[in-house]
Every structure is written in C-alpha cells, then in structure tokens.
N, C-alpha and C positions, 0 to 999 in steps of 0.2 A: 503493501499500499503506500502509496506517496505520502512523505511526511507531511504536505500540506492539506491532507484529505483527512477528516475526522473518521475516526473508529464508529463503527454502528453503535451507538447506544447500547444496554442488555436491559435498562431499565427504564420506565418511562414513556408517555407519551412521544411521537414523534413528529407530530404536525399539527401544531398548537399556532395557528397563525395569530397577527399583530391584531390590535383592534383599531387602527386607522385603517378605512376602506380604501384607501389610495395611496398611491405611490409607494417607493422601494420601501416603507412600514409595513405592506400589506402581504409582503414574501413570506413563505413558509421558511422556516430555519430549522435546521437541526438540532440547534443547540440552545440552552436559556443562559449561560452565563459560560464567560471564555476569562481565566486568570491570566493574564496576559506578565511575563515576568515571575511567573511561579518558583523559580528556582533560585529567586533571592531572596534575601532572610525576610523583608515584610511580605512577598509575595509567598512564600510558604506559609507563614502564619495565618496570610488571609484564606489561603486553602483550606488548612487545616480546619479553620473557621467553619468554612461552608461545608468541609465534609461533616463535621459534627452537628452542624445546625441546620443545612438546607433541606428540604422535605426529600425522603430518598427519590421520589419521581424526577427531581430536577435533574437536568441534564447539563452536565457540568465538563469541561473543557479545560485541561493546562497548555499553556503558549509560552515558548521563548525560543532560545537562538538553539538551542543545542538539544537534542532529543533523548543523549545519552543522560545528559543533567535532568532533566525532564523524566525519565522514567525512574530515576534514584528519589527524584521529589516523590510522585504519585507512590512508589514503594513504603515512602516513610509516612504515607496518610492516611493508610487500613483499610480495611476491608471495604468500606463504604468508596473507596475512590479507586477499587483494584479496577475497574473499565472504564475510566475516565479519558476520553481520547487525549492522544497528545497533536497539537501543532506545532513545527517549527515554521520561525521567520524572523530574521534580522529583523530589528527596530528601523532600517531604512531600507526594506526588501517592500516597496509599494503594491506589488504585484499580490506578495504573500500576506500581507495584512490586509490588501481588500478582501483576500477569501475570506480570513477569519472573521472579518466585521460581516461578509454578506452572511456567513453561517450561523451566526447568533443574535439573540435578542437584546444582549447587555455584553459587554467588555470592560472589563475592570483591570486597568493596570498599573503596574505598582513601579514600571520601569523610570530613572529620572536620573540626573536632573532631566524634565520636562523640555524645556528650550534646548536640549540638547538631544532627547529621544522621543519626544513625544508626540511632536506637531505631526508626521503622517500617519499615525493610528488615529489621530484625532479625528484626521482628516479623511480617512477611510470608512470611522463609524459615521461622519456626518454625510458623507455621501451614500452611505447606505441605508440611511434609517435605523442605524443600532444604537442604540443607547450608550451610553460610556461615560464610566469614572475613573477617577485617578485621587491622587495624594500630593498633587501640586498646592504648594505653598510658595509659589512663584508668579510673581507680581504681573511681568512683563510677558511671560508664557501665556497666561489667563488672557491680559489683553489681548495677544497677536491671536488665540485662537478667538477670541472673540470676534476682532478685525476679519479673519478669514471664513468663520465656521457659524456664525449665529445665523444670516439669512438662507446659508446652506442646508443647517439643521432645520431650520424652521420649513423648508420646502419639501424636506422630508421624513419630518415629524420626529427626528432623532431629539433626544436629551444628551447635551453634552455637560453633563455634572462633577465640574472640577472641585477640588479641597473638600474629599469626605473621609477625611481622618481626624486627626488633631487639630488639626490645620482642615476646616474651619468647622466642623459638624456640632460642636459645642455652643460656637458663636452664635452659627446664623440659625439652627433650631433652639436654640435659647432663647434668642430675640423672637424665633417665629411663635415658639408659647407664651412668651409675654403680648405677643400682639393681640394673639387670639383671644385671651382671659381677657386684656383690655376690652376688645370689641365686644366680646360674649355680655360683659359687664356694662354694656353703654357709657364707660368712666372717660370716655375722649379719646384723644390721641395722646402717642407718647412722645414725650421732649428729652430729659435729658437721659439718657439710657447708658450703663456702664456694663462690662462682665469683670468680676476680680478674680483673679485664679487664688482661694483660698487656701487650698491645701495641693500639694503637689510630691509625690514620690518618683521618681524614674531618671533614665536618664538621657543623653542628645542623640539624635536619630544620626548616624553618619552620612545618610542620603539628605538630610535637611542642612547639614554643613555645607556638604557638596553644591548643592542649590544655591546656598547663598555665595559659595563663593565664584560662580557664574554670575552671579545680579550683581556682584561688587564689582566684578572685572569688568562687565557691561557700562556699569553707572563710572565709571573711572573713564572709558573712552569716547561716550556717548552721551551728551549733555543735555539732548534731544530726550533720550530712554532716561536719564537719571531724571528729567522732570516728571517726566510720566510716572516714576517709583515714587516722587515726595509729594503729587497730586493726591490728596484724600480722597478722591472721588474720579480716580483712574480708569476702576473699572465701570464705571455707569456708564449707559449706554444713550445719556444727551449731559453731555457735563453743562450746561447749559442751563439746564432747569434744576441746579443742584442749589439748596440754599449757602449763602455765603456766611460762614460762622466765623471769616478771619481766618489767621493762623492755628491749624489744628495738630499738636505737637503730638505723635505717636509714644515718644518717651520722656515723657513730665510725670514729674511726681506731685502727687495728689494726698489731700486728705482724705482718711477715709470718710470723715461727716459730711466732707462733699460732693460725696457719692449716694452717702445714705446714713441718716442718723444712727442708723444699727451698726455700721462701721467706725473704728475706732483707729487710732495711728496714721502713719504715712503708708500710702500704698509708692509700690514700685514701679517702672517701664515691667511689660511684656513682651519679650520679645519675639510672639508671634502677630503683636498688635498690629505694624506696618500692612500686612497681609491681611488677618482677620478681619477688620476695621472696613476694609474694601470690599470684601466680601457682604458683609451686613447691609452697605451701602448700596450696590447693587441689586440686593433681593428687595430693600425698598423701592430703588426706580423702578425695577420690573413690575413691580406693583403697582405701579400708579402711585407711587410716595404714600401707601396706606398705612405706613407706621406713624406718619404724620408730618406736615410740611416745617415741622420746628423740631424734627426727630434729631437729636447729637448723640454719636454714639464715640465711646471711648473704653479703653483695654488698660487694666493694670494687676499689679500682684501684690499682695496681703505683705506686707513685713514685719508682723507683730504687732502688739498693742501697746506696749511697754513704754518706758523712756528711751530705749534703744533703738525703737521704731525707726527715726527719720536718718540713724545711720545705717542701720542696716537696707534701708531703700534707695539712700545715697551710693551705697559700696553697691548695690546690683545696677545701679543706672551707670555705674563707674565700669562694672565689669562687662557689661552689654557693650556700652562705647570701645572699650579698650578689644575685646573680642574683633568688633566691625574694624576699629581701626588695623588691629593686627593684620587680618585675613586682606586688608587693602595694600598692605607693604611686604617683598617679595622677600626681605630677612626676617619679617616675624612670622610671616605667614607659615615658611618651610620648618619652624621653631612649632608651629602651634599645627602642622599636618604631620607632625609625628607623636603630637600629642591627645589629637581631638581623635574621636572614632571614624573609622573609615568606610567607604560608601560600600553596603550590602551586608555587614557587620553587625551586631547585636549584643543585648545582655543574656545570659543565659537563662532557663528554663524559672530556675527560683525565682532571681532578680524581675524576671517579669511578672508573675506572678505577685509579687508581694508588692508592684508599685500601684498608685492609683492617684487619681485628680478630682477636686472636685471645685467648679467653675458654680460663682454665685452672680447672679445678673441683677442690676434694681432698674428702675425707672420711675419714672412721676410723671401724668399724666395733664393734659390740660384741663383736666376738672380737679385738680389736685390730687386725686388719688397715687397711692404709692402702691407698687408692686416688686415680687422679688421672684426670681427661677432661680432652679438648682437641676445642675446636670452635673453628676455624680458617675463614676465609674472605677470599677476596678481592673488592675492590670497596667504596667508601664503606658502611658500616656502614646509614647510615639511608636511601642509596638505591639503589644497585645491588646489593648484598649483600641488603637487607630486597627488594628486587623478586625475587630470587631465591627466598627463602625464604618467600615469598607466594606466587608462582607454583605453585613445587613440593609447598606445601601443598594447592592447589587442583587440582592432578594428583592428588595420592596419594588425595584425598577423591573426586573423579570418576573413576578408573580403577582404584584399587587396593584393591576393597573387601575381599577378602580377607584383605589383611593387614591390616586397621584393628584398633586394640582393640575386644573383645567390649564392646558399651555397645548402651543402648536410645536411645541418643540423650540429650540435653539442652544444657545450657551447659557447654560441655568448656573444655578447655586444649590446644596443641599435643600433649603428651604420653598425657593420656586419651583425645582425640578422634583423634588421628592415628599417634602414636606410631611403632613401627617402620618403618612406610611410608612416614615421612617422614624418617626415617634414611637408609634406602636411599637414596631420590630425591636427598638431599643430599647423599651420598657419590658417586650418579653425575654430579652436576652439578658437582663440583670441591672440594664442601665437605670439609675435614676434619673427621671427628667419631670419635672413637679413644679408647679408656680402655686404662688399663695399673696393674697393682700398683704400689704404691713399697716399698720397704726398711720395716722394722716401726721 
C-alpha cells in the first residue's frame, strides 16, 4: 500500500458525509481525525489522549514524515490504536498534504514552529474544506493565515482554528463563558476584563521557545512585521473598527485590586499575554463586538499577596524581559540555547501528571455587575493539559457538528470556531470551566 493512502479502518462507519450540502465540505471522508506530527512529543501525547478518550468508532490516523517512527508511535498507544492508518507526508509536500486533507474531516497538527512548517497544511485544509486545529502561539503566523486562508475557508466551509492549547483555550474559552453568562443574565456588556494565572506548575515547552526565537528574528529584521506584532488588534478582521484605548502594554505591573476587589498584591506580566490577548480580541470582532463596545482585555500572573508581592512581580517582569533580550542577541542566545528545552522534548510522565494550572478571569459590565470565571486543569500546562485541550478540540469539530457555533467557516478562534462544544467536552474530560457572579 502507498504510504500516503489510508489503511482501511477496522472499526466504525466509513461513509459519514459532512453537514454542508455544497462544496468540498460535502465530500465523503475516510477519516474523522488525522494527527499530523504524531511522532513528536506533544503529538504523541495528543494521540494518546485520543486513544483513551475518543469513542471507539472514531476513525483516527497518524501522520508524519517517517513511517518507521509512526509505527513506533502507534505501537506505544495500545490496543485502541492498533489499526489506526499511518500517513506519510513532509511538511512541505503539498501533494501529500492535500491527500491527507481530502481524506479527513479534521486535521490536528503539532508541527511547529508554524511560521516555518504550518502554512502548507493549513492551506491544504482550507482548500479541501477540512477543519484544522493547531497549537500555534505565533502572532505573525496567524496573521498570515488569516490573510491567506480566511476567505478561502469561508468558501469551502473549513474551520481553521489556531491556538487550541494552553495558548489560547483558557483565555478565549474563559472569556466566552463569561460573555454567555453576562448575556444570559441581561447584565449589559463586558468592559474591563482580565485573566489572572493564579496557580501554575509546569515547565516551558521547547516548541514554544523555538517559535519565540523565530518571531524575535523576524521583528529584528522587518519593521513592518514588528509593528504587526506590537499592534494589540493585529489579528482583528477590521482594524479600523476597533476601539482606541491608547497604548496597551502586555507587560505592565498591575495592582490586583485594579482588576478585581477580590485580588490582593501586585500582578506580574504573563509571558503568553501578547498572543492570547489578540486571539480574544479577534473573537470579539468576529462576533460583531458582542462582548462590548468598551471591552478591554488584559492578562497577568499572580505574585503573592504579602509585602514581597511587588518585588516578586518586578522580578518576574525583569526575567521575561531578560529572556527576550537574551534570545535577541547572538552571544546570549547561544548560552540560552544550551539551557532551555529543545524542540520535541519534554518532561517525564510523573512531572507531566503533577503539573496543573488555574486561570481566573474577572469582568465588570456596563451595569456594574461583576463576574468571575475559573479555568482549571490538571497536568503540565504545555504538555498534558495542552494535549487534552487539543484532542478535545479535534473531537468537538469531528463529532459535535450540531453543537458548533453557527459559522460559514474561515480562520476562527477556539471560541468562535468550537465554542460551547469545547466547553462541554473539556468539562467531561475533568477540566473546571465555571462562572459565578461576584458581590457588587
């Protein structure tokens, strides 16, 4: 059998047409989900989650550059994955990627940096009317994908959903559930809204560091791209329609009480804020600014409540600044490259299992009502928890068509592309996603 041809599934229905009656989306597909990059660290974790969590009838395939490595990965996934097809395709082999996209309802990819490897697969899915999810935390890649694929995907019905891991599901889905509760209560529109990472245990992903290197290099050599990265609304569909709040810094120190009366101490910058905030703002814009015409969104990280809180927060800010500066300068980058985790590597199983995170979101509405949402998950945020979020995003797109947000397709966000279907699946998988009102 040709390596690019799916093996025949032994379990489950074969001819499940998609719900769109016209265009490429209506083609019968042999597979529900393809995991591209399954031989990588996070790719295998995602495949393992699908092997444990997907209904037995779900037709799943593994894809990557090496059939030998794919076979080794499949052998470690247990009996559920024994007959999963293996598809071989290099990240720049457009013909092979087109074949994968045409065979599947959903392609989930963990192959980054996405600016280097992701565009051909995203294009293949947009052209074939195939839903797509990834773990991108790269502002420039997502901006380029919007420019290249949004209208194409709208025409084919494909949902191209970037950022379906720790970047940016807690942020985007957290704001989504806040909005739904505020709307249901008739409490007006959201105004000042913030995510605070109140508890976290886990390591830094080597893939995230590699993506950061690439973006820093681009910003150093291209002023126009640097302006795009720094624009708080760079992912919005209509920049001119966005509100002007003046300068919006992603790395400012904040007083906890300025975010919510329930918080104490000083809040430190959150290293993922420059990407997450832009994803949330895109969600608001794609929804016609339903969150509110005065909606303003920030992210930060708790630094304790005691007298040392300002020093801890300032030290965190200095550490982030030092990391970014170090990666920008060749001599210090060479040193950091020896110390930081390499792409495709990650912590051992015990460390992954012991990790966790809690993100608390706060908003005040135009009627003066206050709400908070909590997004909490067990497992290292960048590895185990991310594999759950990505795997459940793929399952929602493949199996929960009736529960997805009404959309003609396009380059979407977790909230606008998957929405409540993802909320339900994450809760069923053990993730806390809860909203409650706060005292006025």
